[in-house]
C-alpha positions as CSV (number, residue, x, y, z in Angstrom):
1,M,27.3,24.8,-22.3
2,G,26.2,22.1,-24.6
3,H,23.5,19.5,-24.2
4,K,23.9,17.2,-21.1
5,H,23.2,13.6,-21.9
6,T,21.5,11.5,-19.3
7,R,22.5,7.9,-18.5
8,E,19.3,6.8,-20.1
9,E,20.0,8.5,-23.5
10,I,23.4,7.0,-23.5
11,L,22.0,3.6,-22.7
12,D,19.5,4.0,-25.4
13,G,22.2,4.8,-27.8
14,A,24.3,1.8,-26.6
15,V,21.4,-0.5,-27.1
16,A,20.9,0.9,-30.6
17,V,24.6,0.2,-31.4
18,A,24.3,-3.4,-30.1
19,F,21.2,-3.9,-32.4
20,D,23.1,-2.4,-35.4
21,D,26.5,-4.0,-34.9
22,G,26.2,-6.9,-32.3
23,L,27.2,-7.0,-28.6
24,S,30.7,-8.0,-29.5
25,Q,31.2,-4.7,-31.4
26,L,29.8,-2.5,-28.7
27,T,32.4,0.1,-27.9
28,Y,32.6,3.6,-26.2
29,G,33.5,5.1,-29.5
30,R,30.7,3.6,-31.5
31,V,28.2,4.8,-28.8
32,A,29.7,8.3,-28.7
33,K,29.7,8.5,-32.5
34,R,26.0,7.4,-32.7
35,L,25.2,10.2,-30.2
36,G,27.6,12.8,-31.4
37,I,29.3,13.1,-28.2
38,S,32.8,12.4,-26.7
39,D,33.4,8.9,-25.6
40,R,34.4,10.3,-22.2
41,V,30.7,11.1,-21.6
42,V,29.9,7.4,-22.2
43,V,32.7,6.5,-19.8
44,Y,31.4,9.0,-17.1
45,Y,28.0,6.9,-16.9
46,F,29.6,3.5,-17.7
47,P,33.1,3.4,-16.2
48,T,33.9,0.0,-17.6
49,K,32.9,-1.7,-20.8
50,D,31.5,-4.5,-18.6
51,D,29.3,-1.9,-17.0
52,L,28.1,-0.8,-20.5
53,I,27.5,-4.3,-21.8
54,G,25.7,-5.3,-18.5
55,A,23.4,-2.2,-18.7
56,V,22.5,-3.0,-22.4
57,I,21.8,-6.7,-21.5
58,L,19.7,-5.8,-18.4
59,S,17.8,-3.2,-20.5
60,M,16.8,-5.8,-23.1
61,G,15.8,-8.2,-20.4
62,G,13.6,-5.4,-18.7
63,Q,12.0,-4.7,-22.0
64,L,11.1,-8.4,-22.5
65,Q,9.6,-8.6,-18.9
66,T,7.4,-5.7,-19.8
67,T,6.4,-7.4,-22.9
68,L,5.6,-10.6,-21.1
69,G,4.0,-9.0,-18.1
70,A,0.6,-8.9,-19.9
71,A,0.8,-12.7,-20.7
72,F,0.8,-13.5,-16.9
73,A,-2.2,-11.6,-15.6
74,E,-3.5,-14.9,-14.5
75,P,-1.3,-17.5,-12.5
76,A,0.1,-20.3,-14.6
77,D,-0.4,-24.0,-13.8
78,D,2.8,-25.4,-15.1
79,H,5.7,-24.8,-17.6
80,L,3.6,-25.5,-20.6
81,S,1.0,-22.9,-19.6
82,I,3.7,-20.4,-19.3
83,V,5.1,-21.3,-22.7
84,R,1.5,-21.1,-24.3
85,A,1.1,-17.7,-22.8
86,A,4.6,-16.4,-23.7
87,W,5.1,-17.8,-27.1
88,P,2.7,-15.7,-29.1
89,L,4.4,-12.5,-27.6
90,L,7.9,-13.8,-28.3
91,A,7.5,-15.4,-31.7
92,R,7.1,-12.1,-33.4
93,P,9.5,-10.3,-35.8
94,D,9.8,-7.4,-33.6
95,T,11.5,-9.5,-30.9
96,D,13.8,-11.4,-33.3
97,A,16.6,-8.7,-32.9
98,V,16.6,-8.9,-29.1
99,F,16.8,-12.8,-29.2
100,A,19.7,-12.5,-31.8
101,L,21.5,-10.4,-29.2
102,F,20.7,-12.8,-26.4
103,F,22.0,-15.7,-28.3
104,E,25.1,-13.8,-29.3
105,A,25.6,-13.2,-25.5
106,N,24.9,-16.8,-24.8
107,G,27.6,-17.9,-27.4
108,L,30.2,-15.4,-25.8
109,A,29.4,-16.8,-22.4
110,T,29.8,-20.4,-23.6
111,A,33.1,-19.4,-25.0
112,G,34.2,-18.1,-21.5
113,R,34.3,-14.4,-22.6
114,E,33.7,-11.9,-19.8
115,P,31.4,-10.2,-18.9
116,Y,29.1,-12.6,-20.7
117,R,30.4,-15.6,-18.8
118,T,29.1,-13.8,-15.6
119,L,26.1,-11.9,-16.8
120,V,24.3,-14.4,-19.0
121,P,23.8,-17.1,-16.2
122,Q,22.5,-14.3,-13.9
123,L,20.2,-13.3,-16.6
124,V,18.8,-16.8,-17.0
125,V,18.5,-17.3,-13.2
126,G,16.7,-13.9,-13.1
127,W,14.1,-15.1,-15.7
128,I,13.7,-18.3,-13.8
129,D,13.2,-16.4,-10.5
130,W,10.8,-14.0,-12.2
131,L,8.6,-16.8,-13.6
132,T,8.5,-18.6,-10.2
133,H,6.1,-15.7,-9.2
134,V,3.7,-16.7,-12.0
135,L,3.2,-20.2,-10.7
136,G,1.4,-21.7,-7.8
137,G,2.6,-24.6,-5.6
138,D,5.6,-25.0,-3.4
139,A,8.9,-23.3,-4.1
140,D,10.7,-26.2,-5.4
141,R,7.9,-27.2,-7.9
142,R,7.6,-23.4,-9.0
143,R,11.5,-23.2,-9.6
144,D,11.5,-26.5,-11.7
145,E,8.4,-25.5,-13.7
146,A,10.0,-22.1,-14.3
147,A,13.3,-23.6,-15.5
148,A,11.5,-26.0,-17.8
149,A,9.6,-23.1,-19.3
150,V,12.8,-21.1,-19.9
151,A,14.4,-24.1,-21.5
152,I,11.5,-24.7,-23.9
153,V,11.2,-21.1,-24.8
154,D,14.9,-20.6,-25.3
155,G,15.0,-23.7,-27.5
156,L,12.2,-22.5,-29.7
157,L,13.6,-19.2,-30.0
158,L,16.9,-20.6,-30.9
159,V,15.2,-22.7,-33.7
160,R,13.5,-19.4,-34.8
161,Q,16.7,-17.6,-35.1
162,L,18.6,-20.5,-36.9
163,A,16.0,-22.4,-38.9
164,G,13.3,-19.6,-39.2
165,P,9.8,-18.8,-37.9
166,D,8.1,-21.6,-39.7
167,A,10.3,-24.2,-38.2
168,A,9.9,-22.8,-34.7
169,D,6.1,-22.6,-35.1
170,R,6.0,-26.2,-36.3
171,A,8.0,-27.3,-33.3
172,A,5.7,-25.2,-30.9
173,R,2.8,-26.9,-32.4
174,R,4.3,-30.3,-32.0
175,L,5.1,-29.5,-28.3
176,G,1.5,-28.4,-27.9
177,V,2.4,-24.8,-26.9
178,A,1.0,-23.1,-30.1
């Protein structure tokens, strides 16, 4: 009997395909070809394409949370302190590909394409919820501060993607977060 692929191996292959070709080009066939397996093996672990896309997006989000975890060893006071802690870790060339996919997913969500229209808002809300645990104060204040931090970071990262790192760094300095 041949090599048995695990769900994690197939997910890693799908993430690699997404980085190479973009989320909109992620297919069972491309994942199977990359791994040298039948597309039926991919379908076994991810019965729908929405399942596959969702797993890729959640995997990337998890990787980013792991990266950012070190930035929040100490509680943050407000949204600006969150951005100050996160920006040096996010404004690196090795994260650019992740955010290129994130903004691709955002565009597809904005255009009403499923599963992005459903997944991306959940991802953003998940980030806000995660950041509320980094802040002090009452629940409403923490949620508002976390949402403000996500808005600033996403804006800076979009500038980085479209206008380049120098423009994003200048904007971050102007905002007082770099």
